[in-house]
Structure formats: C-alpha cells, structure tokens
C-alpha positions as CSV (number, residue, x, y, z in Angstrom):
1,M,0.5,-4.0,63.0
2,S,-3.0,-2.7,62.7
3,A,-5.8,-4.5,60.9
4,R,-5.9,-1.8,58.3
5,A,-2.2,-2.0,57.6
6,F,-2.4,-5.8,57.5
7,R,-5.2,-5.7,54.9
8,R,-3.2,-3.2,52.7
9,Q,-0.1,-5.5,52.9
10,L,-2.2,-8.5,52.0
11,V,-3.9,-6.8,49.0
12,S,-0.4,-5.5,47.9
13,R,1.0,-9.0,48.0
14,A,-2.0,-10.5,46.3
15,M,-1.8,-8.0,43.4
16,T,1.9,-8.5,43.0
17,A,1.4,-12.3,42.8
18,L,-1.4,-11.7,40.2
19,V,0.8,-9.5,38.1
20,V,3.6,-12.1,38.3
21,V,1.2,-14.9,37.3
22,L,-0.2,-13.0,34.3
23,S,3.3,-12.0,33.2
24,L,4.3,-15.7,33.3
25,I,1.3,-16.6,31.2
26,A,2.2,-14.0,28.6
27,V,5.8,-15.3,28.4
28,L,4.6,-18.9,28.4
29,A,2.6,-18.3,25.2
30,L,5.8,-17.2,23.4
31,V,7.8,-20.1,24.9
32,V,5.2,-22.6,23.7
33,I,5.1,-21.1,20.2
34,L,8.9,-21.1,19.9
35,G,9.2,-24.5,21.4
36,D,6.7,-26.0,19.0
37,L,8.4,-24.3,16.0
38,V,11.8,-25.6,17.1
39,V,10.6,-29.1,17.6
40,K,8.8,-29.4,14.3
41,G,11.0,-27.1,12.1
42,A,14.6,-27.1,13.3
43,S,15.4,-30.6,11.9
44,S,14.4,-29.4,8.4
45,I,16.8,-26.4,8.4
46,D,20.0,-27.0,6.6
47,W,22.2,-25.3,4.0
48,A,19.9,-26.4,1.1
49,F,17.0,-24.9,2.9
50,F,18.6,-21.4,2.5
51,T,20.2,-21.8,-0.9
52,K,17.8,-23.8,-3.1
53,S,14.5,-22.9,-4.6
54,P,11.4,-25.2,-4.2
55,V,11.3,-28.4,-6.2
56,P,8.2,-29.6,-8.1
57,A,5.2,-30.7,-6.0
58,G,5.5,-34.1,-4.5
59,Q,9.3,-34.3,-4.7
60,A,11.6,-34.3,-1.7
61,G,14.3,-31.7,-1.0
62,G,14.5,-28.1,-2.1
63,G,14.5,-25.0,0.0
64,V,13.0,-21.5,0.3
65,A,15.8,-19.3,-1.1
66,N,13.2,-17.5,-3.3
67,A,11.0,-16.7,-0.3
68,I,13.9,-15.5,1.8
69,V,15.1,-13.1,-0.9
70,G,11.6,-12.1,-1.7
71,T,10.9,-11.2,1.9
72,A,14.0,-9.0,2.0
73,I,13.0,-7.2,-1.2
74,V,9.3,-6.7,-0.4
75,V,9.8,-5.7,3.2
76,G,12.9,-3.6,2.3
77,M,10.9,-1.6,-0.4
78,A,8.0,-1.2,2.1
79,A,10.5,0.3,4.6
80,L,11.9,2.6,1.9
81,I,8.4,3.8,1.2
82,G,6.8,3.8,4.6
83,V,9.6,5.0,6.9
84,P,10.2,8.5,5.4
85,I,6.4,9.1,5.1
86,G,5.6,7.7,8.6
87,V,8.5,9.5,10.4
88,G,7.8,12.8,8.5
89,G,4.1,12.6,9.4
90,G,5.0,11.9,13.0
91,M,7.3,14.9,13.1
92,Y,4.6,17.1,11.6
93,L,2.0,15.9,14.2
94,A,4.4,16.5,17.1
95,E,5.7,19.9,16.0
96,Y,2.9,21.5,13.9
97,G,-0.1,19.2,14.4
98,S,-2.1,21.3,16.9
99,G,-4.6,22.6,14.2
100,R,-7.4,21.0,12.3
101,L,-5.1,19.4,9.8
102,G,-3.1,17.7,12.6
103,F,-6.3,16.4,14.1
104,L,-7.4,15.0,10.8
105,V,-4.1,13.3,10.1
106,R,-4.0,11.9,13.7
107,F,-7.6,10.6,13.3
108,I,-6.8,8.9,10.0
109,A,-3.7,7.3,11.4
110,D,-5.6,5.9,14.4
111,V,-8.3,4.5,12.0
112,L,-5.7,2.9,9.8
113,N,-3.9,1.4,12.8
114,G,-7.1,-0.5,13.5
115,T,-7.9,-1.5,10.0
116,P,-7.6,-5.3,9.2
117,S,-4.6,-6.0,7.0
118,I,-6.8,-7.9,4.5
119,V,-8.8,-4.8,3.9
120,V,-5.6,-3.0,3.0
121,G,-4.8,-5.8,0.6
122,V,-8.2,-5.5,-1.1
123,V,-7.7,-1.7,-1.5
124,A,-4.2,-2.3,-2.9
125,W,-5.6,-4.8,-5.4
126,T,-8.3,-2.4,-6.4
127,F,-6.1,0.6,-7.0
128,I,-2.8,-1.0,-8.0
129,V,-3.1,-4.6,-9.3
130,K,-6.4,-4.3,-11.1
131,P,-5.5,-1.1,-13.2
132,T,-2.1,-2.5,-14.1
133,H,-3.5,-6.1,-14.7
134,R,-0.4,-7.5,-12.9
135,F,0.5,-8.8,-9.5
136,S,3.9,-7.6,-8.4
137,A,6.3,-7.3,-5.5
138,L,6.0,-3.5,-5.8
139,A,2.2,-3.7,-5.1
140,G,2.9,-5.9,-2.1
141,S,5.4,-3.4,-0.8
142,I,3.0,-0.5,-1.1
143,A,0.3,-2.5,0.8
144,L,2.8,-3.2,3.6
145,A,3.9,0.4,3.6
146,I,0.3,1.5,4.1
147,L,0.1,-0.7,7.2
148,M,3.5,0.7,8.4
149,I,2.9,4.4,7.9
150,P,0.2,5.1,10.6
151,M,2.1,3.1,13.2
152,L,5.4,5.0,12.5
153,A,3.6,8.3,12.5
154,R,2.0,7.8,15.9
155,T,5.2,6.3,17.4
156,T,7.3,9.1,16.1
157,E,4.9,11.7,17.4
158,E,5.1,10.2,20.9
159,M,8.9,10.1,20.9
160,V,9.2,13.6,19.6
161,R,6.8,14.9,22.2
162,L,9.1,13.5,24.9
163,V,11.9,16.0,23.9
164,P,12.0,18.8,26.4
165,N,10.8,22.2,25.1
166,S,13.9,23.8,26.6
167,L,15.9,22.3,23.8
168,R,13.6,23.8,21.2
169,E,13.7,27.2,22.9
170,A,17.5,27.2,23.1
171,A,17.8,26.4,19.4
172,L,15.3,29.1,18.4
173,A,17.1,31.6,20.7
174,L,20.4,30.9,18.8
175,G,18.7,31.8,15.6
176,Y,17.7,28.4,14.2
177,A,14.7,28.3,12.0
178,R,11.8,26.2,13.3
179,W,12.1,23.6,10.6
180,R,15.9,23.4,11.2
181,T,15.3,23.0,14.9
182,S,12.9,20.1,14.3
183,I,15.4,18.3,12.1
184,K,18.8,19.2,13.7
185,V,17.8,19.2,17.4
186,V,14.5,17.5,18.0
187,A,14.9,14.6,15.6
188,R,18.4,13.9,16.7
189,T,17.4,13.9,20.4
190,A,14.5,11.5,19.7
191,L,16.5,9.4,17.2
192,G,16.7,6.3,19.5
193,G,13.0,6.2,20.0
194,I,12.3,6.8,16.3
195,V,14.6,4.1,15.2
196,T,13.0,1.7,17.7
197,G,9.6,2.5,16.3
198,C,10.8,1.9,12.7
199,L,12.2,-1.5,13.6
200,V,9.0,-2.5,15.4
201,G,7.0,-1.4,12.4
202,I,9.2,-3.4,10.1
203,A,8.8,-6.5,12.3
204,R,5.1,-5.9,12.4
205,V,4.7,-6.1,8.6
206,A,7.3,-8.7,7.9
207,G,4.9,-11.5,8.9
208,E,1.9,-10.2,7.1
209,T,0.2,-12.6,4.6
210,A,-3.2,-11.3,3.7
211,P,-2.2,-8.1,1.9
212,L,0.4,-10.1,-0.1
213,L,-2.2,-12.6,-1.3
214,F,-3.9,-9.8,-3.2
215,T,-0.8,-8.0,-4.4
216,A,2.5,-10.0,-4.6
217,L,0.5,-13.2,-5.0
218,G,3.6,-15.5,-4.6
219,N,6.0,-17.2,-7.0
220,L,7.6,-20.6,-6.6
221,N,10.3,-19.5,-9.0
222,F,13.3,-17.4,-8.1
223,T,12.9,-13.8,-9.3
224,L,14.4,-10.4,-8.5
225,S,11.9,-8.4,-10.7
226,V,9.8,-6.1,-8.6
227,T,7.2,-5.9,-11.4
228,Q,6.5,-9.6,-11.2
229,P,4.8,-11.8,-8.6
230,M,7.2,-12.6,-5.8
231,Q,7.3,-15.1,-3.0
232,T,7.8,-14.2,0.7
233,L,8.2,-16.4,3.7
234,S,4.7,-15.7,4.9
235,L,3.2,-16.7,1.5
236,Q,5.4,-19.7,1.4
237,I,4.2,-20.9,4.8
238,Y,0.6,-20.4,3.6
239,V,1.0,-22.4,0.4
240,Y,3.0,-25.2,2.1
241,A,0.8,-25.4,5.2
242,T,-2.4,-25.8,3.2
243,G,-0.9,-28.2,0.7
244,P,-1.4,-31.9,0.6
245,F,2.2,-33.1,0.8
246,D,4.1,-34.0,3.9
247,E,7.3,-32.5,2.4
248,W,5.5,-29.2,2.1
249,H,4.4,-29.4,5.7
250,R,7.9,-30.0,6.8
251,L,9.2,-27.0,4.9
252,A,6.3,-24.9,6.2
253,W,7.4,-25.5,9.9
254,A,11.0,-24.7,9.0
255,S,9.9,-21.5,7.2
256,A,7.8,-20.5,10.2
257,L,10.7,-20.9,12.5
258,V,13.0,-18.8,10.2
259,L,10.3,-16.0,10.0
260,M,9.8,-16.1,13.8
261,G,13.5,-15.8,14.2
262,L,13.6,-12.8,11.9
263,V,10.9,-11.0,13.8
264,L,12.7,-11.8,17.1
265,V,16.0,-10.5,15.8
266,I,14.4,-7.2,14.7
267,S,12.5,-6.9,18.0
268,L,15.7,-7.5,20.0
269,T,17.5,-5.0,17.9
270,A,14.8,-2.4,18.7
271,R,15.3,-3.2,22.4
272,W,19.1,-2.8,22.0
273,V,18.7,0.5,20.3
274,T,16.5,1.7,23.2
275,R,19.0,0.5,25.8
276,Q,21.8,2.3,24.0
277,R,19.8,5.5,23.8
278,Y,19.0,5.5,27.5
279,G,22.5,4.4,28.4
280,R,23.9,7.5,26.7
281,V,21.5,9.7,28.5
282,R,22.6,8.4,31.9
C-alpha cells in the first residue's frame, strides 16, 4: 500500500470515528433527558394523575386531566387551522411559486420559521387577546398555527418537488387540468412526505409554552370552552416547576414525562409513515 493510499484510509477511518462519536453524543443528550424524566417523574404517574384535576395549592394528590384535555384541544385546533393553510401554501409554492408572489411567500415563510415563539405570542396577544379583552384557548391555537404554517409550507414544497415531472406530464396529456393534476396525482404521490411533515409540525408546537402564556394563559379548573382560558401540559409544567410546593414539583416532572412521551409518539408515527411510504415504492 502506498503512502498516499494509507493516508486516505487513515483520514477515512478518523472521519468515520468522528461521525460515530458525534452521533453518540447527540443520542446521549436524548437518553439523559429521558432518563432524568423517568427517574423523577415515573413514580408520580398513576390513574389519578390522568383522571383528576389539580387540587388547591399546598394539598397532596390531584392530577393534570385538565391539562391533558386542554393540550388535545389547543393543539388539535391549531392543526385544524394550520395544516390546510400550510399544506396548501406548500402546494402553491411547488407548483405555481416560480414568480414574484412565490418568492415573497417563500421569503415570509423562511422569516417566520426563524421567529422566536414568544414574539408570535406577543403578536397574537396584540391582535386577538387585547381587542377581545379575553384570554382563550382559541387565541392559543391561532398562535400555535402561526408557528406551524411556515414549517408545513416549506416541508410540503420540498416533498412535492420530489415528485417526478413525468407524472405531471402524463396526467396533463390525459386531459387533466393543472389544478386537478396537482391534487389527484402530485399530492397523492407526495402524501407520505406531507403527512410526515404535518406530524413533525404538530410535535413541534405541542411543547410550546411562550405563545400560550400570552393567549391561552392557563386554567387550573377543568373546562372545554375554547373561548375561555385553558390549561395545557406545557403551561402546567411552567406553573408547577416555578411554584413553591414540593407536590407541584413532583407533578411537574410527571407532566414533563407525559409531554415528552407525547412528542416521541408523534415523532415515531412520522417515521413509521415515512417507512410505509418508501416500503410501498420498493
């Protein structure tokens, strides 16, 4: 083996080892977070934790049923608002976004993707909460949808651009209108990637706290009214973690574990959808 080939092999092995070490460090961070949550929060999870509402401050017991239901309502409404707009915007950018309007929409989406969530919360408070003089779950859902839309738009655009042009040309040759081709052929072909992007976007906003502090505010009572303040797991964690009672701290760790588990389930579902999609292609 020549000296040049030996050096190449040595550099290749060194870079491979470096990548492995960095990958392990990235995985280690997740393992440490999960391990810490399990150690401090798993013992506090029982049936009452999921079925009971919080008890008065200083008392033992209670649960976070109000926050679990509130998370489902707030995030669910955010998805109902954000998914159609985000996916529709992504389809437009991929299929018709080559002009100035497409450039403008793409630029705004990129800027919003980098905007801190607390800024979105302040804007939602200014234009929704302040004029109506009321904090509400609906205002929180709109704030989360604003965070979700640009992410879904850019993800959908990238997924749709991966669809071969030959499929579009075949559909147009058969007499399909361009809009019908985009919906019936292109969207169906990219459906796996679009669904994955939607699930990742939902997981992204499920743990947001800052926008909800300015909009949903939080509510220690159980409520299903979207026009009233509503508690979510992220808000519950914030209140309990910063409170003075050990019982609150215990429930905060348990709530954090449940929220982390929810995000992991959504992320794993996104991975499963992607695997199913590529499995069908093969």
